[in-house]
ZAMARGU-4260 file (C-alpha; in steps of 0.2 Angstrom, whole numbers, plus 5000, padded with zeros to 4 digits):
<rodrens>
0) 4962/5588/5155 | 4957/5590/5137 | 4963/5578/5124 | 4973/5592/5115 | 4980/5597/5132
5) 4985/5580/5136 | 4994/5578/5119 | 5003/5594/5121 | 5009/5588/5138 | 5015/5571/5132
10) 5025/5580/5118 | 5033/5591/5130 | 5039/5576/5141 | 5046/5567/5126 | 5056/5583/5120
15) 5062/5586/5138 | 5069/5568/5139 | 5078/5569/5122 | 5086/5586/5128 | 5092/5577/5144
20) 5099/5563/5135 | 5109/5574/5124 | 5115/5584/5139 | 5120/5568/5147 | 5130/5561/5132
25) 5139/5578/5130 | 5144/5577/5148 | 5150/5559/5147 | 5160/5564/5132 | 5168/5579/5140
30) 5172/5568/5156 | 5180/5555/5144 | 5191/5568/5136 | 5195/5576/5152 | 5201/5559/5159
35) 5211/5556/5144 | 5219/5573/5145 | 5222/5574/5164 | 5236/5565/5174 | 5232/5548/5181
40) 5232/5546/5200 | 5243/5530/5199 | 5258/5527/5210 | 5269/5529/5194 | 5261/5546/5191
45) 5264/5552/5208 | 5282/5547/5207 | 5283/5556/5190 | 5276/5572/5199 | 5288/5570/5213
50) 5303/5568/5202 | 5298/5582/5191 | 5297/5594/5206 | 5313/5587/5214 | 5328/5598/5211
55) 5342/5589/5221 | 5346/5576/5233 | 5358/5577/5248 | 5365/5562/5257 | 5369/5563/5275
60) 5382/5561/5281 | 5392/5567/5266 | 5407/5557/5271 | 5410/5545/5285 | 5420/5530/5290
65) 5415/5513/5296 | 5423/5498/5305 | 5422/5481/5297 | 5405/5474/5301 | 5400/5491/5307
70) 5384/5499/5300 | 5378/5517/5297 | 5361/5524/5293 | 5362/5536/5278 | 5348/5548/5274
75) 5342/5555/5258 | 5335/5573/5259 | 5326/5579/5243 | 5325/5598/5239 | 5310/5603/5228
80) 5306/5618/5217 | 5294/5626/5230 | 5309/5627/5242 | 5302/5612/5253 | 5312/5598/5259
85) 5307/5580/5261 | 5315/5564/5268 | 5316/5552/5253 | 5327/5538/5261 | 5314/5525/5258
90) 5310/5531/5240 | 5327/5532/5232 | 5337/5518/5224 | 5353/5515/5234 | 5369/5508/5226
95) 5387/5506/5231 | 5402/5508/5219 | 5411/5495/5228 | 5399/5482/5235 | 5413/5471/5241
100) 5418/5485/5253 | 5402/5493/5258 | 5385/5485/5256 | 5370/5496/5256 | 5352/5490/5258
105) 5335/5497/5252 | 5333/5506/5269 | 5350/5516/5267 | 5359/5506/5280 | 5378/5504/5275
110) 5387/5489/5281 | 5406/5488/5281 | 5413/5472/5273 | 5431/5475/5270 | 5444/5488/5272
115) 5443/5501/5258 | 5432/5515/5251 | 5416/5516/5242 | 5404/5529/5235 | 5386/5527/5240
120) 5373/5534/5228 | 5355/5538/5230 | 5344/5541/5215 | 5326/5546/5211 | 5323/5547/5192
125) 5337/5557/5185 | 5342/5566/5201 | 5355/5558/5212 | 5367/5562/5227 | 5382/5554/5234
130) 5391/5550/5251 | 5409/5544/5253 | 5412/5530/5265 | 5429/5523/5271 | 5429/5506/5279
135) 5444/5503/5291 | 5449/5489/5303 | 5451/5502/5317 | 5444/5519/5311 | 5447/5535/5319
140) 5431/5541/5327 | 5435/5558/5335 | 5448/5571/5336 | 5453/5583/5351 | 5465/5598/5351
145) 5475/5599/5367 | 5473/5611/5376 | 5455/5615/5371 | 5457/5633/5376 | 5473/5642/5372
150) 5479/5659/5378 | 5494/5667/5370 | 5502/5684/5371 | 5507/5694/5355 | 5522/5687/5348
155) 5521/5670/5357 | 5522/5653/5348 | 5515/5637/5354 | 5515/5619/5347 | 5497/5613/5346
160) 5493/5595/5347 | 5478/5584/5342 | 5474/5567/5348 | 5464/5554/5339 | 5453/5541/5347
165) 5450/5525/5337 | 5436/5512/5337 | 5445/5500/5348 | 5447/5514/5362 | 5465/5517/5359
170) 5472/5535/5357 | 5486/5542/5347 | 5494/5559/5343 | 5489/5563/5326 | 5496/5580/5325
175) 5507/5577/5310 | 5493/5570/5300 | 5480/5584/5303 | 5477/5599/5291 | 5478/5614/5302
180) 5470/5631/5300 | 5465/5647/5309 | 5448/5655/5307 | 5456/5672/5309 | 5474/5672/5303
185) 5476/5690/5307 | 5474/5686/5326 | 5485/5670/5325 | 5492/5660/5311 | 5494/5641/5312
190) 5507/5632/5302 | 5505/5615/5293 | 5513/5606/5308 | 5502/5614/5320 | 5512/5629/5327
195) 5502/5644/5332 | 5510/5661/5332 | 5501/5675/5340 | 5500/5691/5329 | 5487/5703/5337
200) 5475/5704/5351 | 5458/5695/5348 | 5451/5678/5347 | 5452/5664/5334 | 5448/5646/5332
205) 5461/5633/5329 | 5455/5620/5318 | 5462/5602/5315 | 5455/5591/5301 | 5458/5573/5296
210) 5447/5566/5283 | 5429/5568/5288 | 5433/5573/5306 | 5437/5590/5314 | 5441/5597/5331
215) 5441/5616/5336 | 5450/5625/5350 | 5447/5643/5356 | 5463/5653/5354 | 5464/5670/5363
220) 5478/5682/5360 | 5482/5696/5373 | 5493/5711/5372 | 5503/5706/5388 | 5519/5695/5386
225) 5530/5684/5396 | 5548/5685/5389 | 5558/5670/5385 | 5573/5667/5397 | 5582/5652/5391
230) 5581/5636/5379 | 5586/5619/5383 | 5589/5604/5371 | 5586/5586/5374 | 5593/5573/5374
235) 5610/5580/5380 | 5622/5566/5375 | 5614/5554/5363 | 5624/5541/5354 | 5619/5534/5336
240) 5625/5522/5324 | 5629/5527/5306 | 5611/5528/5298 | 5602/5531/5314 | 5590/5545/5318
245) 5586/5555/5333 | 5572/5567/5337 | 5578/5582/5348 | 5567/5593/5358 | 5568/5611/5362
250) 5560/5618/5378 | 5559/5637/5382 | 5558/5644/5400 | 5548/5661/5402 | 5549/5675/5414
255) 5533/5669/5422 | 5541/5652/5426 | 5531/5643/5413 | 5539/5632/5400 | 5534/5629/5382
260) 5538/5616/5368 | 5548/5626/5355 | 5554/5611/5345 | 5544/5616/5329 | 5547/5635/5331
265) 5566/5635/5335 | 5579/5636/5322 | 5590/5620/5321 | 5608/5619/5315 | 5622/5606/5316
270) 5640/5611/5318 | 5646/5596/5307 | 5634/5594/5292 | 5646/5580/5285 | 5643/5570/5301
275) 5624/5573/5304 | 5610/5583/5296 | 5595/5590/5305 | 5579/5597/5299 | 5569/5611/5305
280) 5558/5600/5316 | 5573/5594/5326 | 5575/5577/5317 | 5593/5572/5315 | 5601/5559/5304
285) 5618/5551/5307 | 5629/5552/5291 | 5646/5546/5296 | 5657/5543/5312 | 5661/5558/5322
290) 5654/5571/5334 | 5643/5586/5331 | 5634/5599/5341 | 5615/5601/5338 | 5609/5618/5342
295) 5591/5626/5343 | 5589/5645/5344 | 5575/5657/5345 | 5576/5676/5346 | 5592/5679/5356
300) 5593/5662/5365 | 5601/5646/5360 | 5606/5629/5367 | 5615/5614/5360 | 5618/5595/5363
305) 5632/5584/5359 | 5629/5570/5346 | 5641/5556/5345 | 5640/5544/5330 | 5648/5526/5331
310) 5654/5515/5317 | 5642/5501/5323 | 5625/5500/5315 | 5609/5495/5324 | 5604/5478/5318
315) 5589/5473/5328 | 5580/5475/5345 | 5573/5461/5355 | 5559/5463/5368 | 5560/5453/5384
320) 5551/5443/5389 | 5544/5440/5371 | 5527/5432/5375 | 5522/5434/5393 | 5504/5430/5400
325) 5497/5440/5415 | 5480/5442/5422 | 5470/5458/5420 | 5474/5472/5433 | 5492/5466/5434
330) 5508/5474/5426 | 5523/5467/5416 | 5540/5475/5414 | 5547/5474/5397 | 5565/5477/5392
335) 5573/5481/5375 | 5590/5476/5370 | 5598/5483/5354 | 5610/5473/5344 | 5624/5481/5334
340) 5634/5476/5319 | 5650/5475/5329 | 5642/5462/5340 | 5638/5473/5355 | 5622/5475/5363
345) 5614/5490/5373 | 5599/5491/5385 | 5588/5504/5377 | 5573/5501/5388 | 5572/5519/5393
350) 5577/5527/5376 | 5565/5518/5365 | 5547/5523/5360 | 5535/5510/5367 | 5518/5507/5360
355) 5504/5494/5363 | 5488/5489/5353 | 5474/5487/5357 | 5473/5499/5371 | 5458/5490/5379
360) 5470/5475/5382 | 5485/5484/5389 | 5494/5501/5390 | 5512/5504/5392 | 5523/5518/5399
365) 5538/5526/5391 | 5549/5515/5402 | 5541/5498/5395 | 5530/5495/5410 | 5514/5487/5403
370) 5497/5487/5413 | 5484/5474/5408 | 5467/5482/5406 | 5456/5468/5399 | 5456/5451/5392
375) 5465/5448/5375 | 5482/5449/5366 | 5491/5465/5364 | 5506/5469/5353 | 5520/5477/5362
380) 5532/5487/5351 | 5548/5497/5355 | 5556/5508/5341 | 5573/5516/5342 | 5581/5524/5327
385) 5570/5517/5314 | 5572/5499/5320 | 5557/5491/5329 | 5556/5475/5340 | 5540/5467/5344
390) 5532/5455/5358 | 5515/5450/5363 | 5506/5451/5380 | 5491/5439/5383 | 5479/5445/5397
395) 5467/5434/5405 | 5453/5437/5418 | 5460/5437/5436 | 5456/5420/5442 | 5462/5424/5459
400) 5448/5437/5461 | 5430/5436/5459 | 5425/5420/5448 | 5419/5427/5432 | 5403/5420/5423
405) 5415/5414/5408 | 5422/5401/5420 | 5406/5391/5417 | 5407/5386/5398 | 5398/5372/5388
410) 5398/5361/5373 | 5381/5360/5364 | 5380/5345/5352 | 5365/5347/5341 | 5362/5364/5333
415) 5343/5360/5334 | 5345/5360/5353 | 5337/5375/5361 | 5350/5387/5369 | 5353/5382/5388
420) 5342/5390/5400 | 5356/5389/5413 | 5369/5403/5411 | 5385/5399/5401 | 5399/5411/5396
425) 5407/5402/5381 | 5405/5387/5370 | 5418/5376/5362 | 5414/5369/5345 | 5418/5351/5345
430) 5408/5337/5339 | 5397/5350/5330 | 5401/5346/5312 | 5413/5361/5310 | 5430/5353/5309
435) 5443/5356/5296 | 5439/5340/5287 | 5421/5345/5286 | 5423/5363/5280 | 5439/5362/5269
440) 5433/5348/5258 | 5445/5351/5244 | 5460/5363/5241 | 5453/5381/5242 | 5435/5375/5244
445) 5426/5379/5260 | 5408/5377/5266 | 5405/5389/5281 | 5387/5385/5282 | 5387/5375/5299
450) 5400/5385/5306 | 5391/5402/5303 | 5376/5395/5311 | 5385/5391/5327 | 5395/5408/5327
455) 5379/5418/5324 | 5370/5408/5338 | 5383/5410/5351 | 5385/5429/5347 | 5366/5432/5348
460) 5367/5424/5366 | 5382/5434/5372 | 5393/5418/5373 | 5411/5418/5366 | 5418/5404/5355
465) 5432/5392/5356 | 5436/5384/5339 | 5446/5368/5338 | 5457/5368/5323 | 5460/5350/5320
470) 5455/5334/5310 | 5465/5335/5294 | 5454/5333/5278 | 5457/5318/5267 | 5465/5327/5253
475) 5478/5335/5264 | 5483/5320/5275 | 5499/5311/5277 | 5497/5293/5271 | 5495/5281/5285
480) 5510/5271/5278 | 5521/5286/5276 | 5533/5288/5291 | 5541/5304/5284 | 5526/5314/5289
485) 5516/5302/5301 | 5518/5287/5312 | 5518/5275/5297 | 5505/5264/5307 | 5488/5262/5300
490) 5473/5264/5312 | 5455/5270/5312 | 5454/5288/5317 | 5439/5291/5328 | 5432/5285/5345
495) 5429/5267/5347 | 5434/5262/5330 | 5421/5273/5322 | 5428/5284/5308 | 5426/5302/5312
500) 5414/5313/5302 | 5423/5321/5287 | 5431/5306/5281 | 5445/5293/5286 | 5462/5297/5292
505) 5459/5314/5300 | 5471/5310/5315 | 5486/5310/5303 | 5496/5326/5301 | 5496/5337/5285
510) 5506/5329/5271 | 5518/5344/5269 | 5524/5344/5287 | 5538/5332/5290 | 5539/5322/5306
515) 5553/5333/5313 | 5542/5349/5311 | 5550/5355/5295 | 5542/5358/5278 | 5531/5371/5271
520) 5515/5367/5282 | 5505/5376/5269 | 5489/5366/5270 | 5488/5370/5289 | 5493/5389/5285
525) 5480/5391/5272 | 5467/5383/5283 | 5471/5394/5298 | 5471/5409/5287 | 5454/5405/5279
530) 5445/5401/5296 | 5452/5416/5305 | 5449/5428/5291 | 5431/5421/5290 | 5428/5421/5309
535) 5437/5437/5314 | 5428/5445/5328 | 5417/5430/5331 | 5430/5417/5338 | 5439/5421/5354
540) 5450/5406/5356 | 5458/5394/5344 | 5463/5377/5351 | 5476/5368/5341 | 5471/5349/5342
545) 5459/5338/5352 | 5466/5324/5364 | 5483/5322/5354 | 5489/5309/5367 | 5476/5297/5361
550) 5482/5286/5346 | 5465/5288/5336 | 5466/5307/5338 | 5484/5310/5333 | 5496/5300/5323
555) 5510/5314/5322 | 5524/5320/5332 | 5527/5333/5346 | 5538/5343/5334 | 5524/5344/5321
560) 5511/5350/5333 | 5523/5363/5340 | 5526/5369/5323 | 5507/5370/5319 | 5505/5380/5335
565) 5519/5392/5330 | 5512/5395/5313 | 5494/5397/5320 | 5500/5410/5332 | 5508/5420/5318
570) 5493/5420/5307 | 5480/5423/5321 | 5490/5437/5327 | 5491/5446/5310 | 5473/5444/5306
575) 5464/5445/5323 | 5475/5451/5337 | 5462/5450/5350 | 5460/5431/5348 | 5471/5419/5358
580) 5479/5402/5355 | 5476/5387/5366 | 5488/5372/5366 | 5483/5355/5361 | 5472/5348/5375
585) 5478/5330/5381 | 5466/5319/5391 | 5466/5307/5406 | 5476/5307/5422 | 5491/5296/5417
590) 5496/5300/5399 | 5490/5318/5399 | 5503/5326/5410 | 5517/5316/5403 | 5511/5320/5385
595) 5511/5339/5390 | 5529/5337/5397 | 5535/5330/5381 | 5526/5343/5371 | 5533/5357/5380
600) 5550/5349/5379 | 5549/5349/5360 | 5545/5368/5360 | 5526/5367/5362 | 5516/5379/5372
605) 5529/5393/5369 | 5518/5402/5356 | 5501/5398/5365 | 5492/5410/5376 | 5483/5397/5386
610) 5487/5380/5393 | 5473/5367/5390 | 5469/5349/5395 | 5453/5339/5398 | 5446/5336/5415
615) 5440/5318/5414 | 5444/5308/5430 | 5433/5292/5426 | 5440/5275/5423 | 5457/5280/5431
620) 5460/5261/5435 | 5450/5255/5420 | 5431/5256/5417 | 5422/5244/5429 | 5404/5244/5432
625) 5399/5254/5448 | 5416/5261/5450 | 5411/5279/5449 | 5422/5295/5445 | 5428/5305/5460
630) 5428/5324/5459 | 5442/5326/5471 | 5454/5317/5459 | 5453/5334/5450 | 5465/5341/5463
635) 5478/5328/5458 | 5475/5330/5440 | 5477/5349/5440 | 5492/5348/5452 | 5501/5337/5439
640) 5499/5348/5425 | 5504/5363/5435 | 5520/5354/5440 | 5524/5352/5421 | 5520/5370/5418
645) 5532/5376/5432 | 5546/5364/5425 | 5544/5373/5408 | 5542/5390/5415 | 5524/5391/5408
650) 5516/5394/5425 | 5510/5411/5422 | 5499/5406/5408 | 5480/5403/5412 | 5473/5386/5412
655) 5458/5380/5403 | 5449/5364/5405 | 5442/5363/5388 | 5432/5347/5390 | 5427/5337/5405
660) 5412/5329/5415 | 5409/5312/5423 | 5412/5304/5406 | 5404/5289/5398 | 5391/5280/5408
665) 5388/5265/5397 | 5402/5255/5406 | 5403/5262/5424 | 5384/5264/5425 | 5386/5281/5433
670) 5367/5285/5432 | 5362/5290/5449 | 5355/5307/5448 | 5360/5312/5466 | 5378/5307/5463
675) 5379/5316/5446 | 5373/5332/5455 | 5385/5330/5468 | 5399/5327/5455 | 5396/5342/5444
680) 5395/5354/5459 | 5411/5347/5467 | 5420/5347/5450 | 5417/5366/5448 | 5420/5370/5466
685) 5438/5362/5466 | 5443/5369/5449 | 5438/5386/5453 | 5447/5385/5470 | 5463/5379/5460
690) 5463/5394/5448 | 5456/5386/5433 | 5451/5401/5422 | 5438/5391/5412 | 5429/5375/5412
695) 5420/5368/5397 | 5407/5355/5402 | 5404/5341/5390 | 5390/5341/5387 | 5373/5349/5388
700) 5363/5338/5377 | 5373/5322/5375 | 5366/5306/5380 | 5377/5297/5392 | 5392/5309/5393
705) 5388/5323/5405 | 5370/5325/5401 | 5362/5340/5409 | 5347/5341/5397 | 5337/5328/5386
710) 5323/5328/5374 | 5315/5314/5384 | 5314/5310/5402 | 5316/5292/5402 | 5334/5289/5396
715) 5344/5280/5410 | 5360/5288/5404 | 5350/5305/5403 | 5338/5312/5416 | 5332/5294/5421
720) 5315/5300/5425 | 5321/5314/5436 | 5320/5329/5424 | 5308/5344/5424 | 5300/5351/5408
725) 5312/5364/5401 | 5313/5372/5384 | 5305/5358/5374 | 5314/5345/5383 | 5319/5340/5401
730) 5332/5348/5413 | 5340/5334/5423 | 5344/5336/5442 | 5362/5338/5437 | 5357/5353/5426
735) 5348/5361/5441 | 5364/5358/5452 | 5374/5366/5438 | 5363/5382/5440 | 5365/5382/5459
740) 5384/5381/5459 | 5384/5395/5446 | 5374/5405/5458 | 5386/5401/5472 | 5402/5405/5463
745) 5400/5419/5450 | 5405/5435/5458 | 5412/5427/5474 | 5431/5427/5478 | 5439/5411/5485
750) 5445/5415/5502 | 5456/5399/5503 | 5459/5384/5492 | 5447/5369/5495 | 5454/5358/5508
755) 5450/5341/5517 | 5448/5337/5535 | 5447/5319/5534 | 5433/5315/5522 | 5425/5332/5524
760) 5429/5345/5511 | 5427/5364/5512 | 5429/5379/5501 | 5428/5397/5507 | 5421/5412/5498
765) 5419/5431/5501 | 5409/5445/5493 | 5406/5463/5497 | 5397/5469/5512 | 5405/5457/5524
770) 5397/5441/5516 | 5406/5425/5519 | 5401/5407/5513 | 5408/5390/5515 | 5404/5375/5504
775) 5405/5359/5513 | 5403/5340/5509 | 5408/5323/5515 | 5416/5314/5501 | 5415/5297/5510
780) 5396/5297/5508 | 5386/5290/5493 | 5368/5290/5487 | 5357/5276/5480 | 5339/5276/5473
785) 5335/5294/5480 | 5343/5291/5497 | 5359/5299/5502 | 5369/5295/5518 | 5375/5309/5529
790) 5386/5314/5543 | 5385/5327/5557 | 5394/5344/5554 | 5395/5358/5566 | 5395/5375/5557
795) 5404/5390/5563 | 5393/5402/5573 | 5394/5416/5560 | 5384/5406/5548 | 5365/5408/5549
800) 5359/5398/5534 | 5363/5386/5520 | 5358/5382/5502 | 5356/5365/5494 | 5358/5359/5476
805) 5339/5361/5473 | 5340/5380/5477 | 5332/5378/5494 | 5338/5388/5509 | 5337/5383/5527
810) 5341/5392/5543 | 5355/5387/5555 | 5353/5391/5573 | 5369/5396/5583 | 5377/5380/5591
815) 5367/5368/5581 | 5373/5354/5568 | 5368/5350/5551 | 5368/5334/5540 | 5381/5334/5526
820) 5384/5321/5513 | 5390/5318/5495 | 5380/5333/5489 | 5388/5350/5494 | 5379/5363/5504
825) 5383/5382/5505 | 5384/5389/5522 | 5381/5408/5522 | 5382/5423/5534 | 5367/5430/5525
830) 5360/5433/5509 | 5371/5438/5494 | 5372/5457/5495
</rodrens>
């Protein structure tokens, strides 16, 4: 290449580089401008685009109802300019107009907190939507028109009915509350009261609405017609007091033999308007003393009844018996007695209107016969001429049938203790830092923290809760020297001279309740109201007081405790009708039954649903080293309490042993693991045989008092080296035995009470499929250092195997013998079906 050519080539390269540099700069500038002008791809920008394209928000459901503590997922659907729809539930902002009624979280889940109404709003930018929510204690959940298919001839009329189903399972005729309509009124019209009138052949829909619910029934009108032949009016000869009321009914009989309710379609009249009035629904009011004819007519037919009005006015109605207790599956006949102003009474059992609530506990017929359908307390009401009388019915599990899992209930001392690995049906909150004195630390001030932890824990494990209401807080106590509201004797309230947690003086009654049971008792009422309101739906049983027959536990009178029981019953019944009241629970063989006798004589237990006592049988003759508790003493203890119940006509009420075990072992030195295992099994076998509905073992994790589980394996009064690793601690041999007796009993039905032949005890059980079992032991035998003495026993030939307390199974040859001792074995005809 020549020098000139090289120079020209070099100049070309330089010029090209300059040109490329300019192009690059221009491009960068344009990009910068473009970035500045174009929308940013940030989250905020995306949301802005979504909002700008969003036209409306729909919240589904538009309206609904919730139960208290119930929840409902709401959904937000966005409608966009391009006609598309998108689920925006997680993107919108949720709010509640009444957050104390309904809480709504960021996910759109609404939770009912209290009865009332709230508007739930969802918003995204300036676009929003709403849903109306009602929170009810027992909301209506569905409607059903009866009949679901209706066929009428032209000109016919028929009263339609709609039945509502509520959250608690109860049903009620809500015809009068519904808004009625017909989809094709030219075929059939439906009045505001639900009366259908067939107009012309065709098909229409009968519609009933209440709030957010609706029910639809098909109504067909044909051209044929059955003709009305007669009308009858009932009741025929009613008698009312002045001011009383009576609903009359008119029934039509037709040419095809059918009958129809014509009450709301007939024309009603009264022959003596000054004596009684009657509206067009057949509802009569008694105005003055005299007699009148009440007539119903339709077309050319009519009928009448004679109404007599007395001078005496209805004052009240009593329901008898007022507060019975029965077991599930049984019945109770109630009667209703009306009292009048002239002092007369009249049995109106068959005339009154009977109702019961909730239906899952009991139902009742129109003659006052109640049928127990499930555990709980039902309110029984009878109404007659605008006056009502009330009673209650307590229903317990049928202890004479199969033994339920709830028979096995427990105390758990420390909240940090892992939940028991053995099955338990319920827990009793005692020695759990949840007493009145520990929660209600000053007037109107409550710390629910520890109670809520216990309630939540039990609910998550499917165990129901018994809450003990006692231990008066310091600020509400009667002074120890004041004999007008207490004993006037100064003592230390608490076991073994140790002041109970929550402050001194907790065994003294409230200071506004006199020793004779009079006075406002407002401290107690306020406390019971607060704890039941807070714990509604979480606590199944409320026990009045713990071991009131012991001086360091109660320094009041029988009359005071009876009054406290009565006030608690009224409060619990008004706030949480499904919860039951448990009597104060005395302890020990000798003072316990005597105390209960005096308590019942003072009016105690009348308002209670359950009779309670403690099942300890240790130290009957005083605590002496190596004198051990005998489980068979439970038979005498229970029989004494049953005799007291019978004497005071309380024998139909269920019995709970709300606390019990082999007791303290620091004095009697009851530490042998074999004997403990023998005791716990015999203790439950005997109680189950004698009809005890529940037995609360004390306790799962307490050292020296019924210990079944321990954090270490070496405590002499715990597992004493015999435990097996379990849930971060050790399951004692007695805990294993507890599991075995649970397996033996739950679902089995006692075939005969436990009985003794000399020192050999036996308890028989049956199950379905022809299964039979017999628990046997020799109460005269004992154990020491891992060796148990035995005697020879000859089983019946039907038994082919037996189970021991370790869970093992051994075969039994026909005609052979087995060794029995302090620890029961369960003979079986085969495996559990």
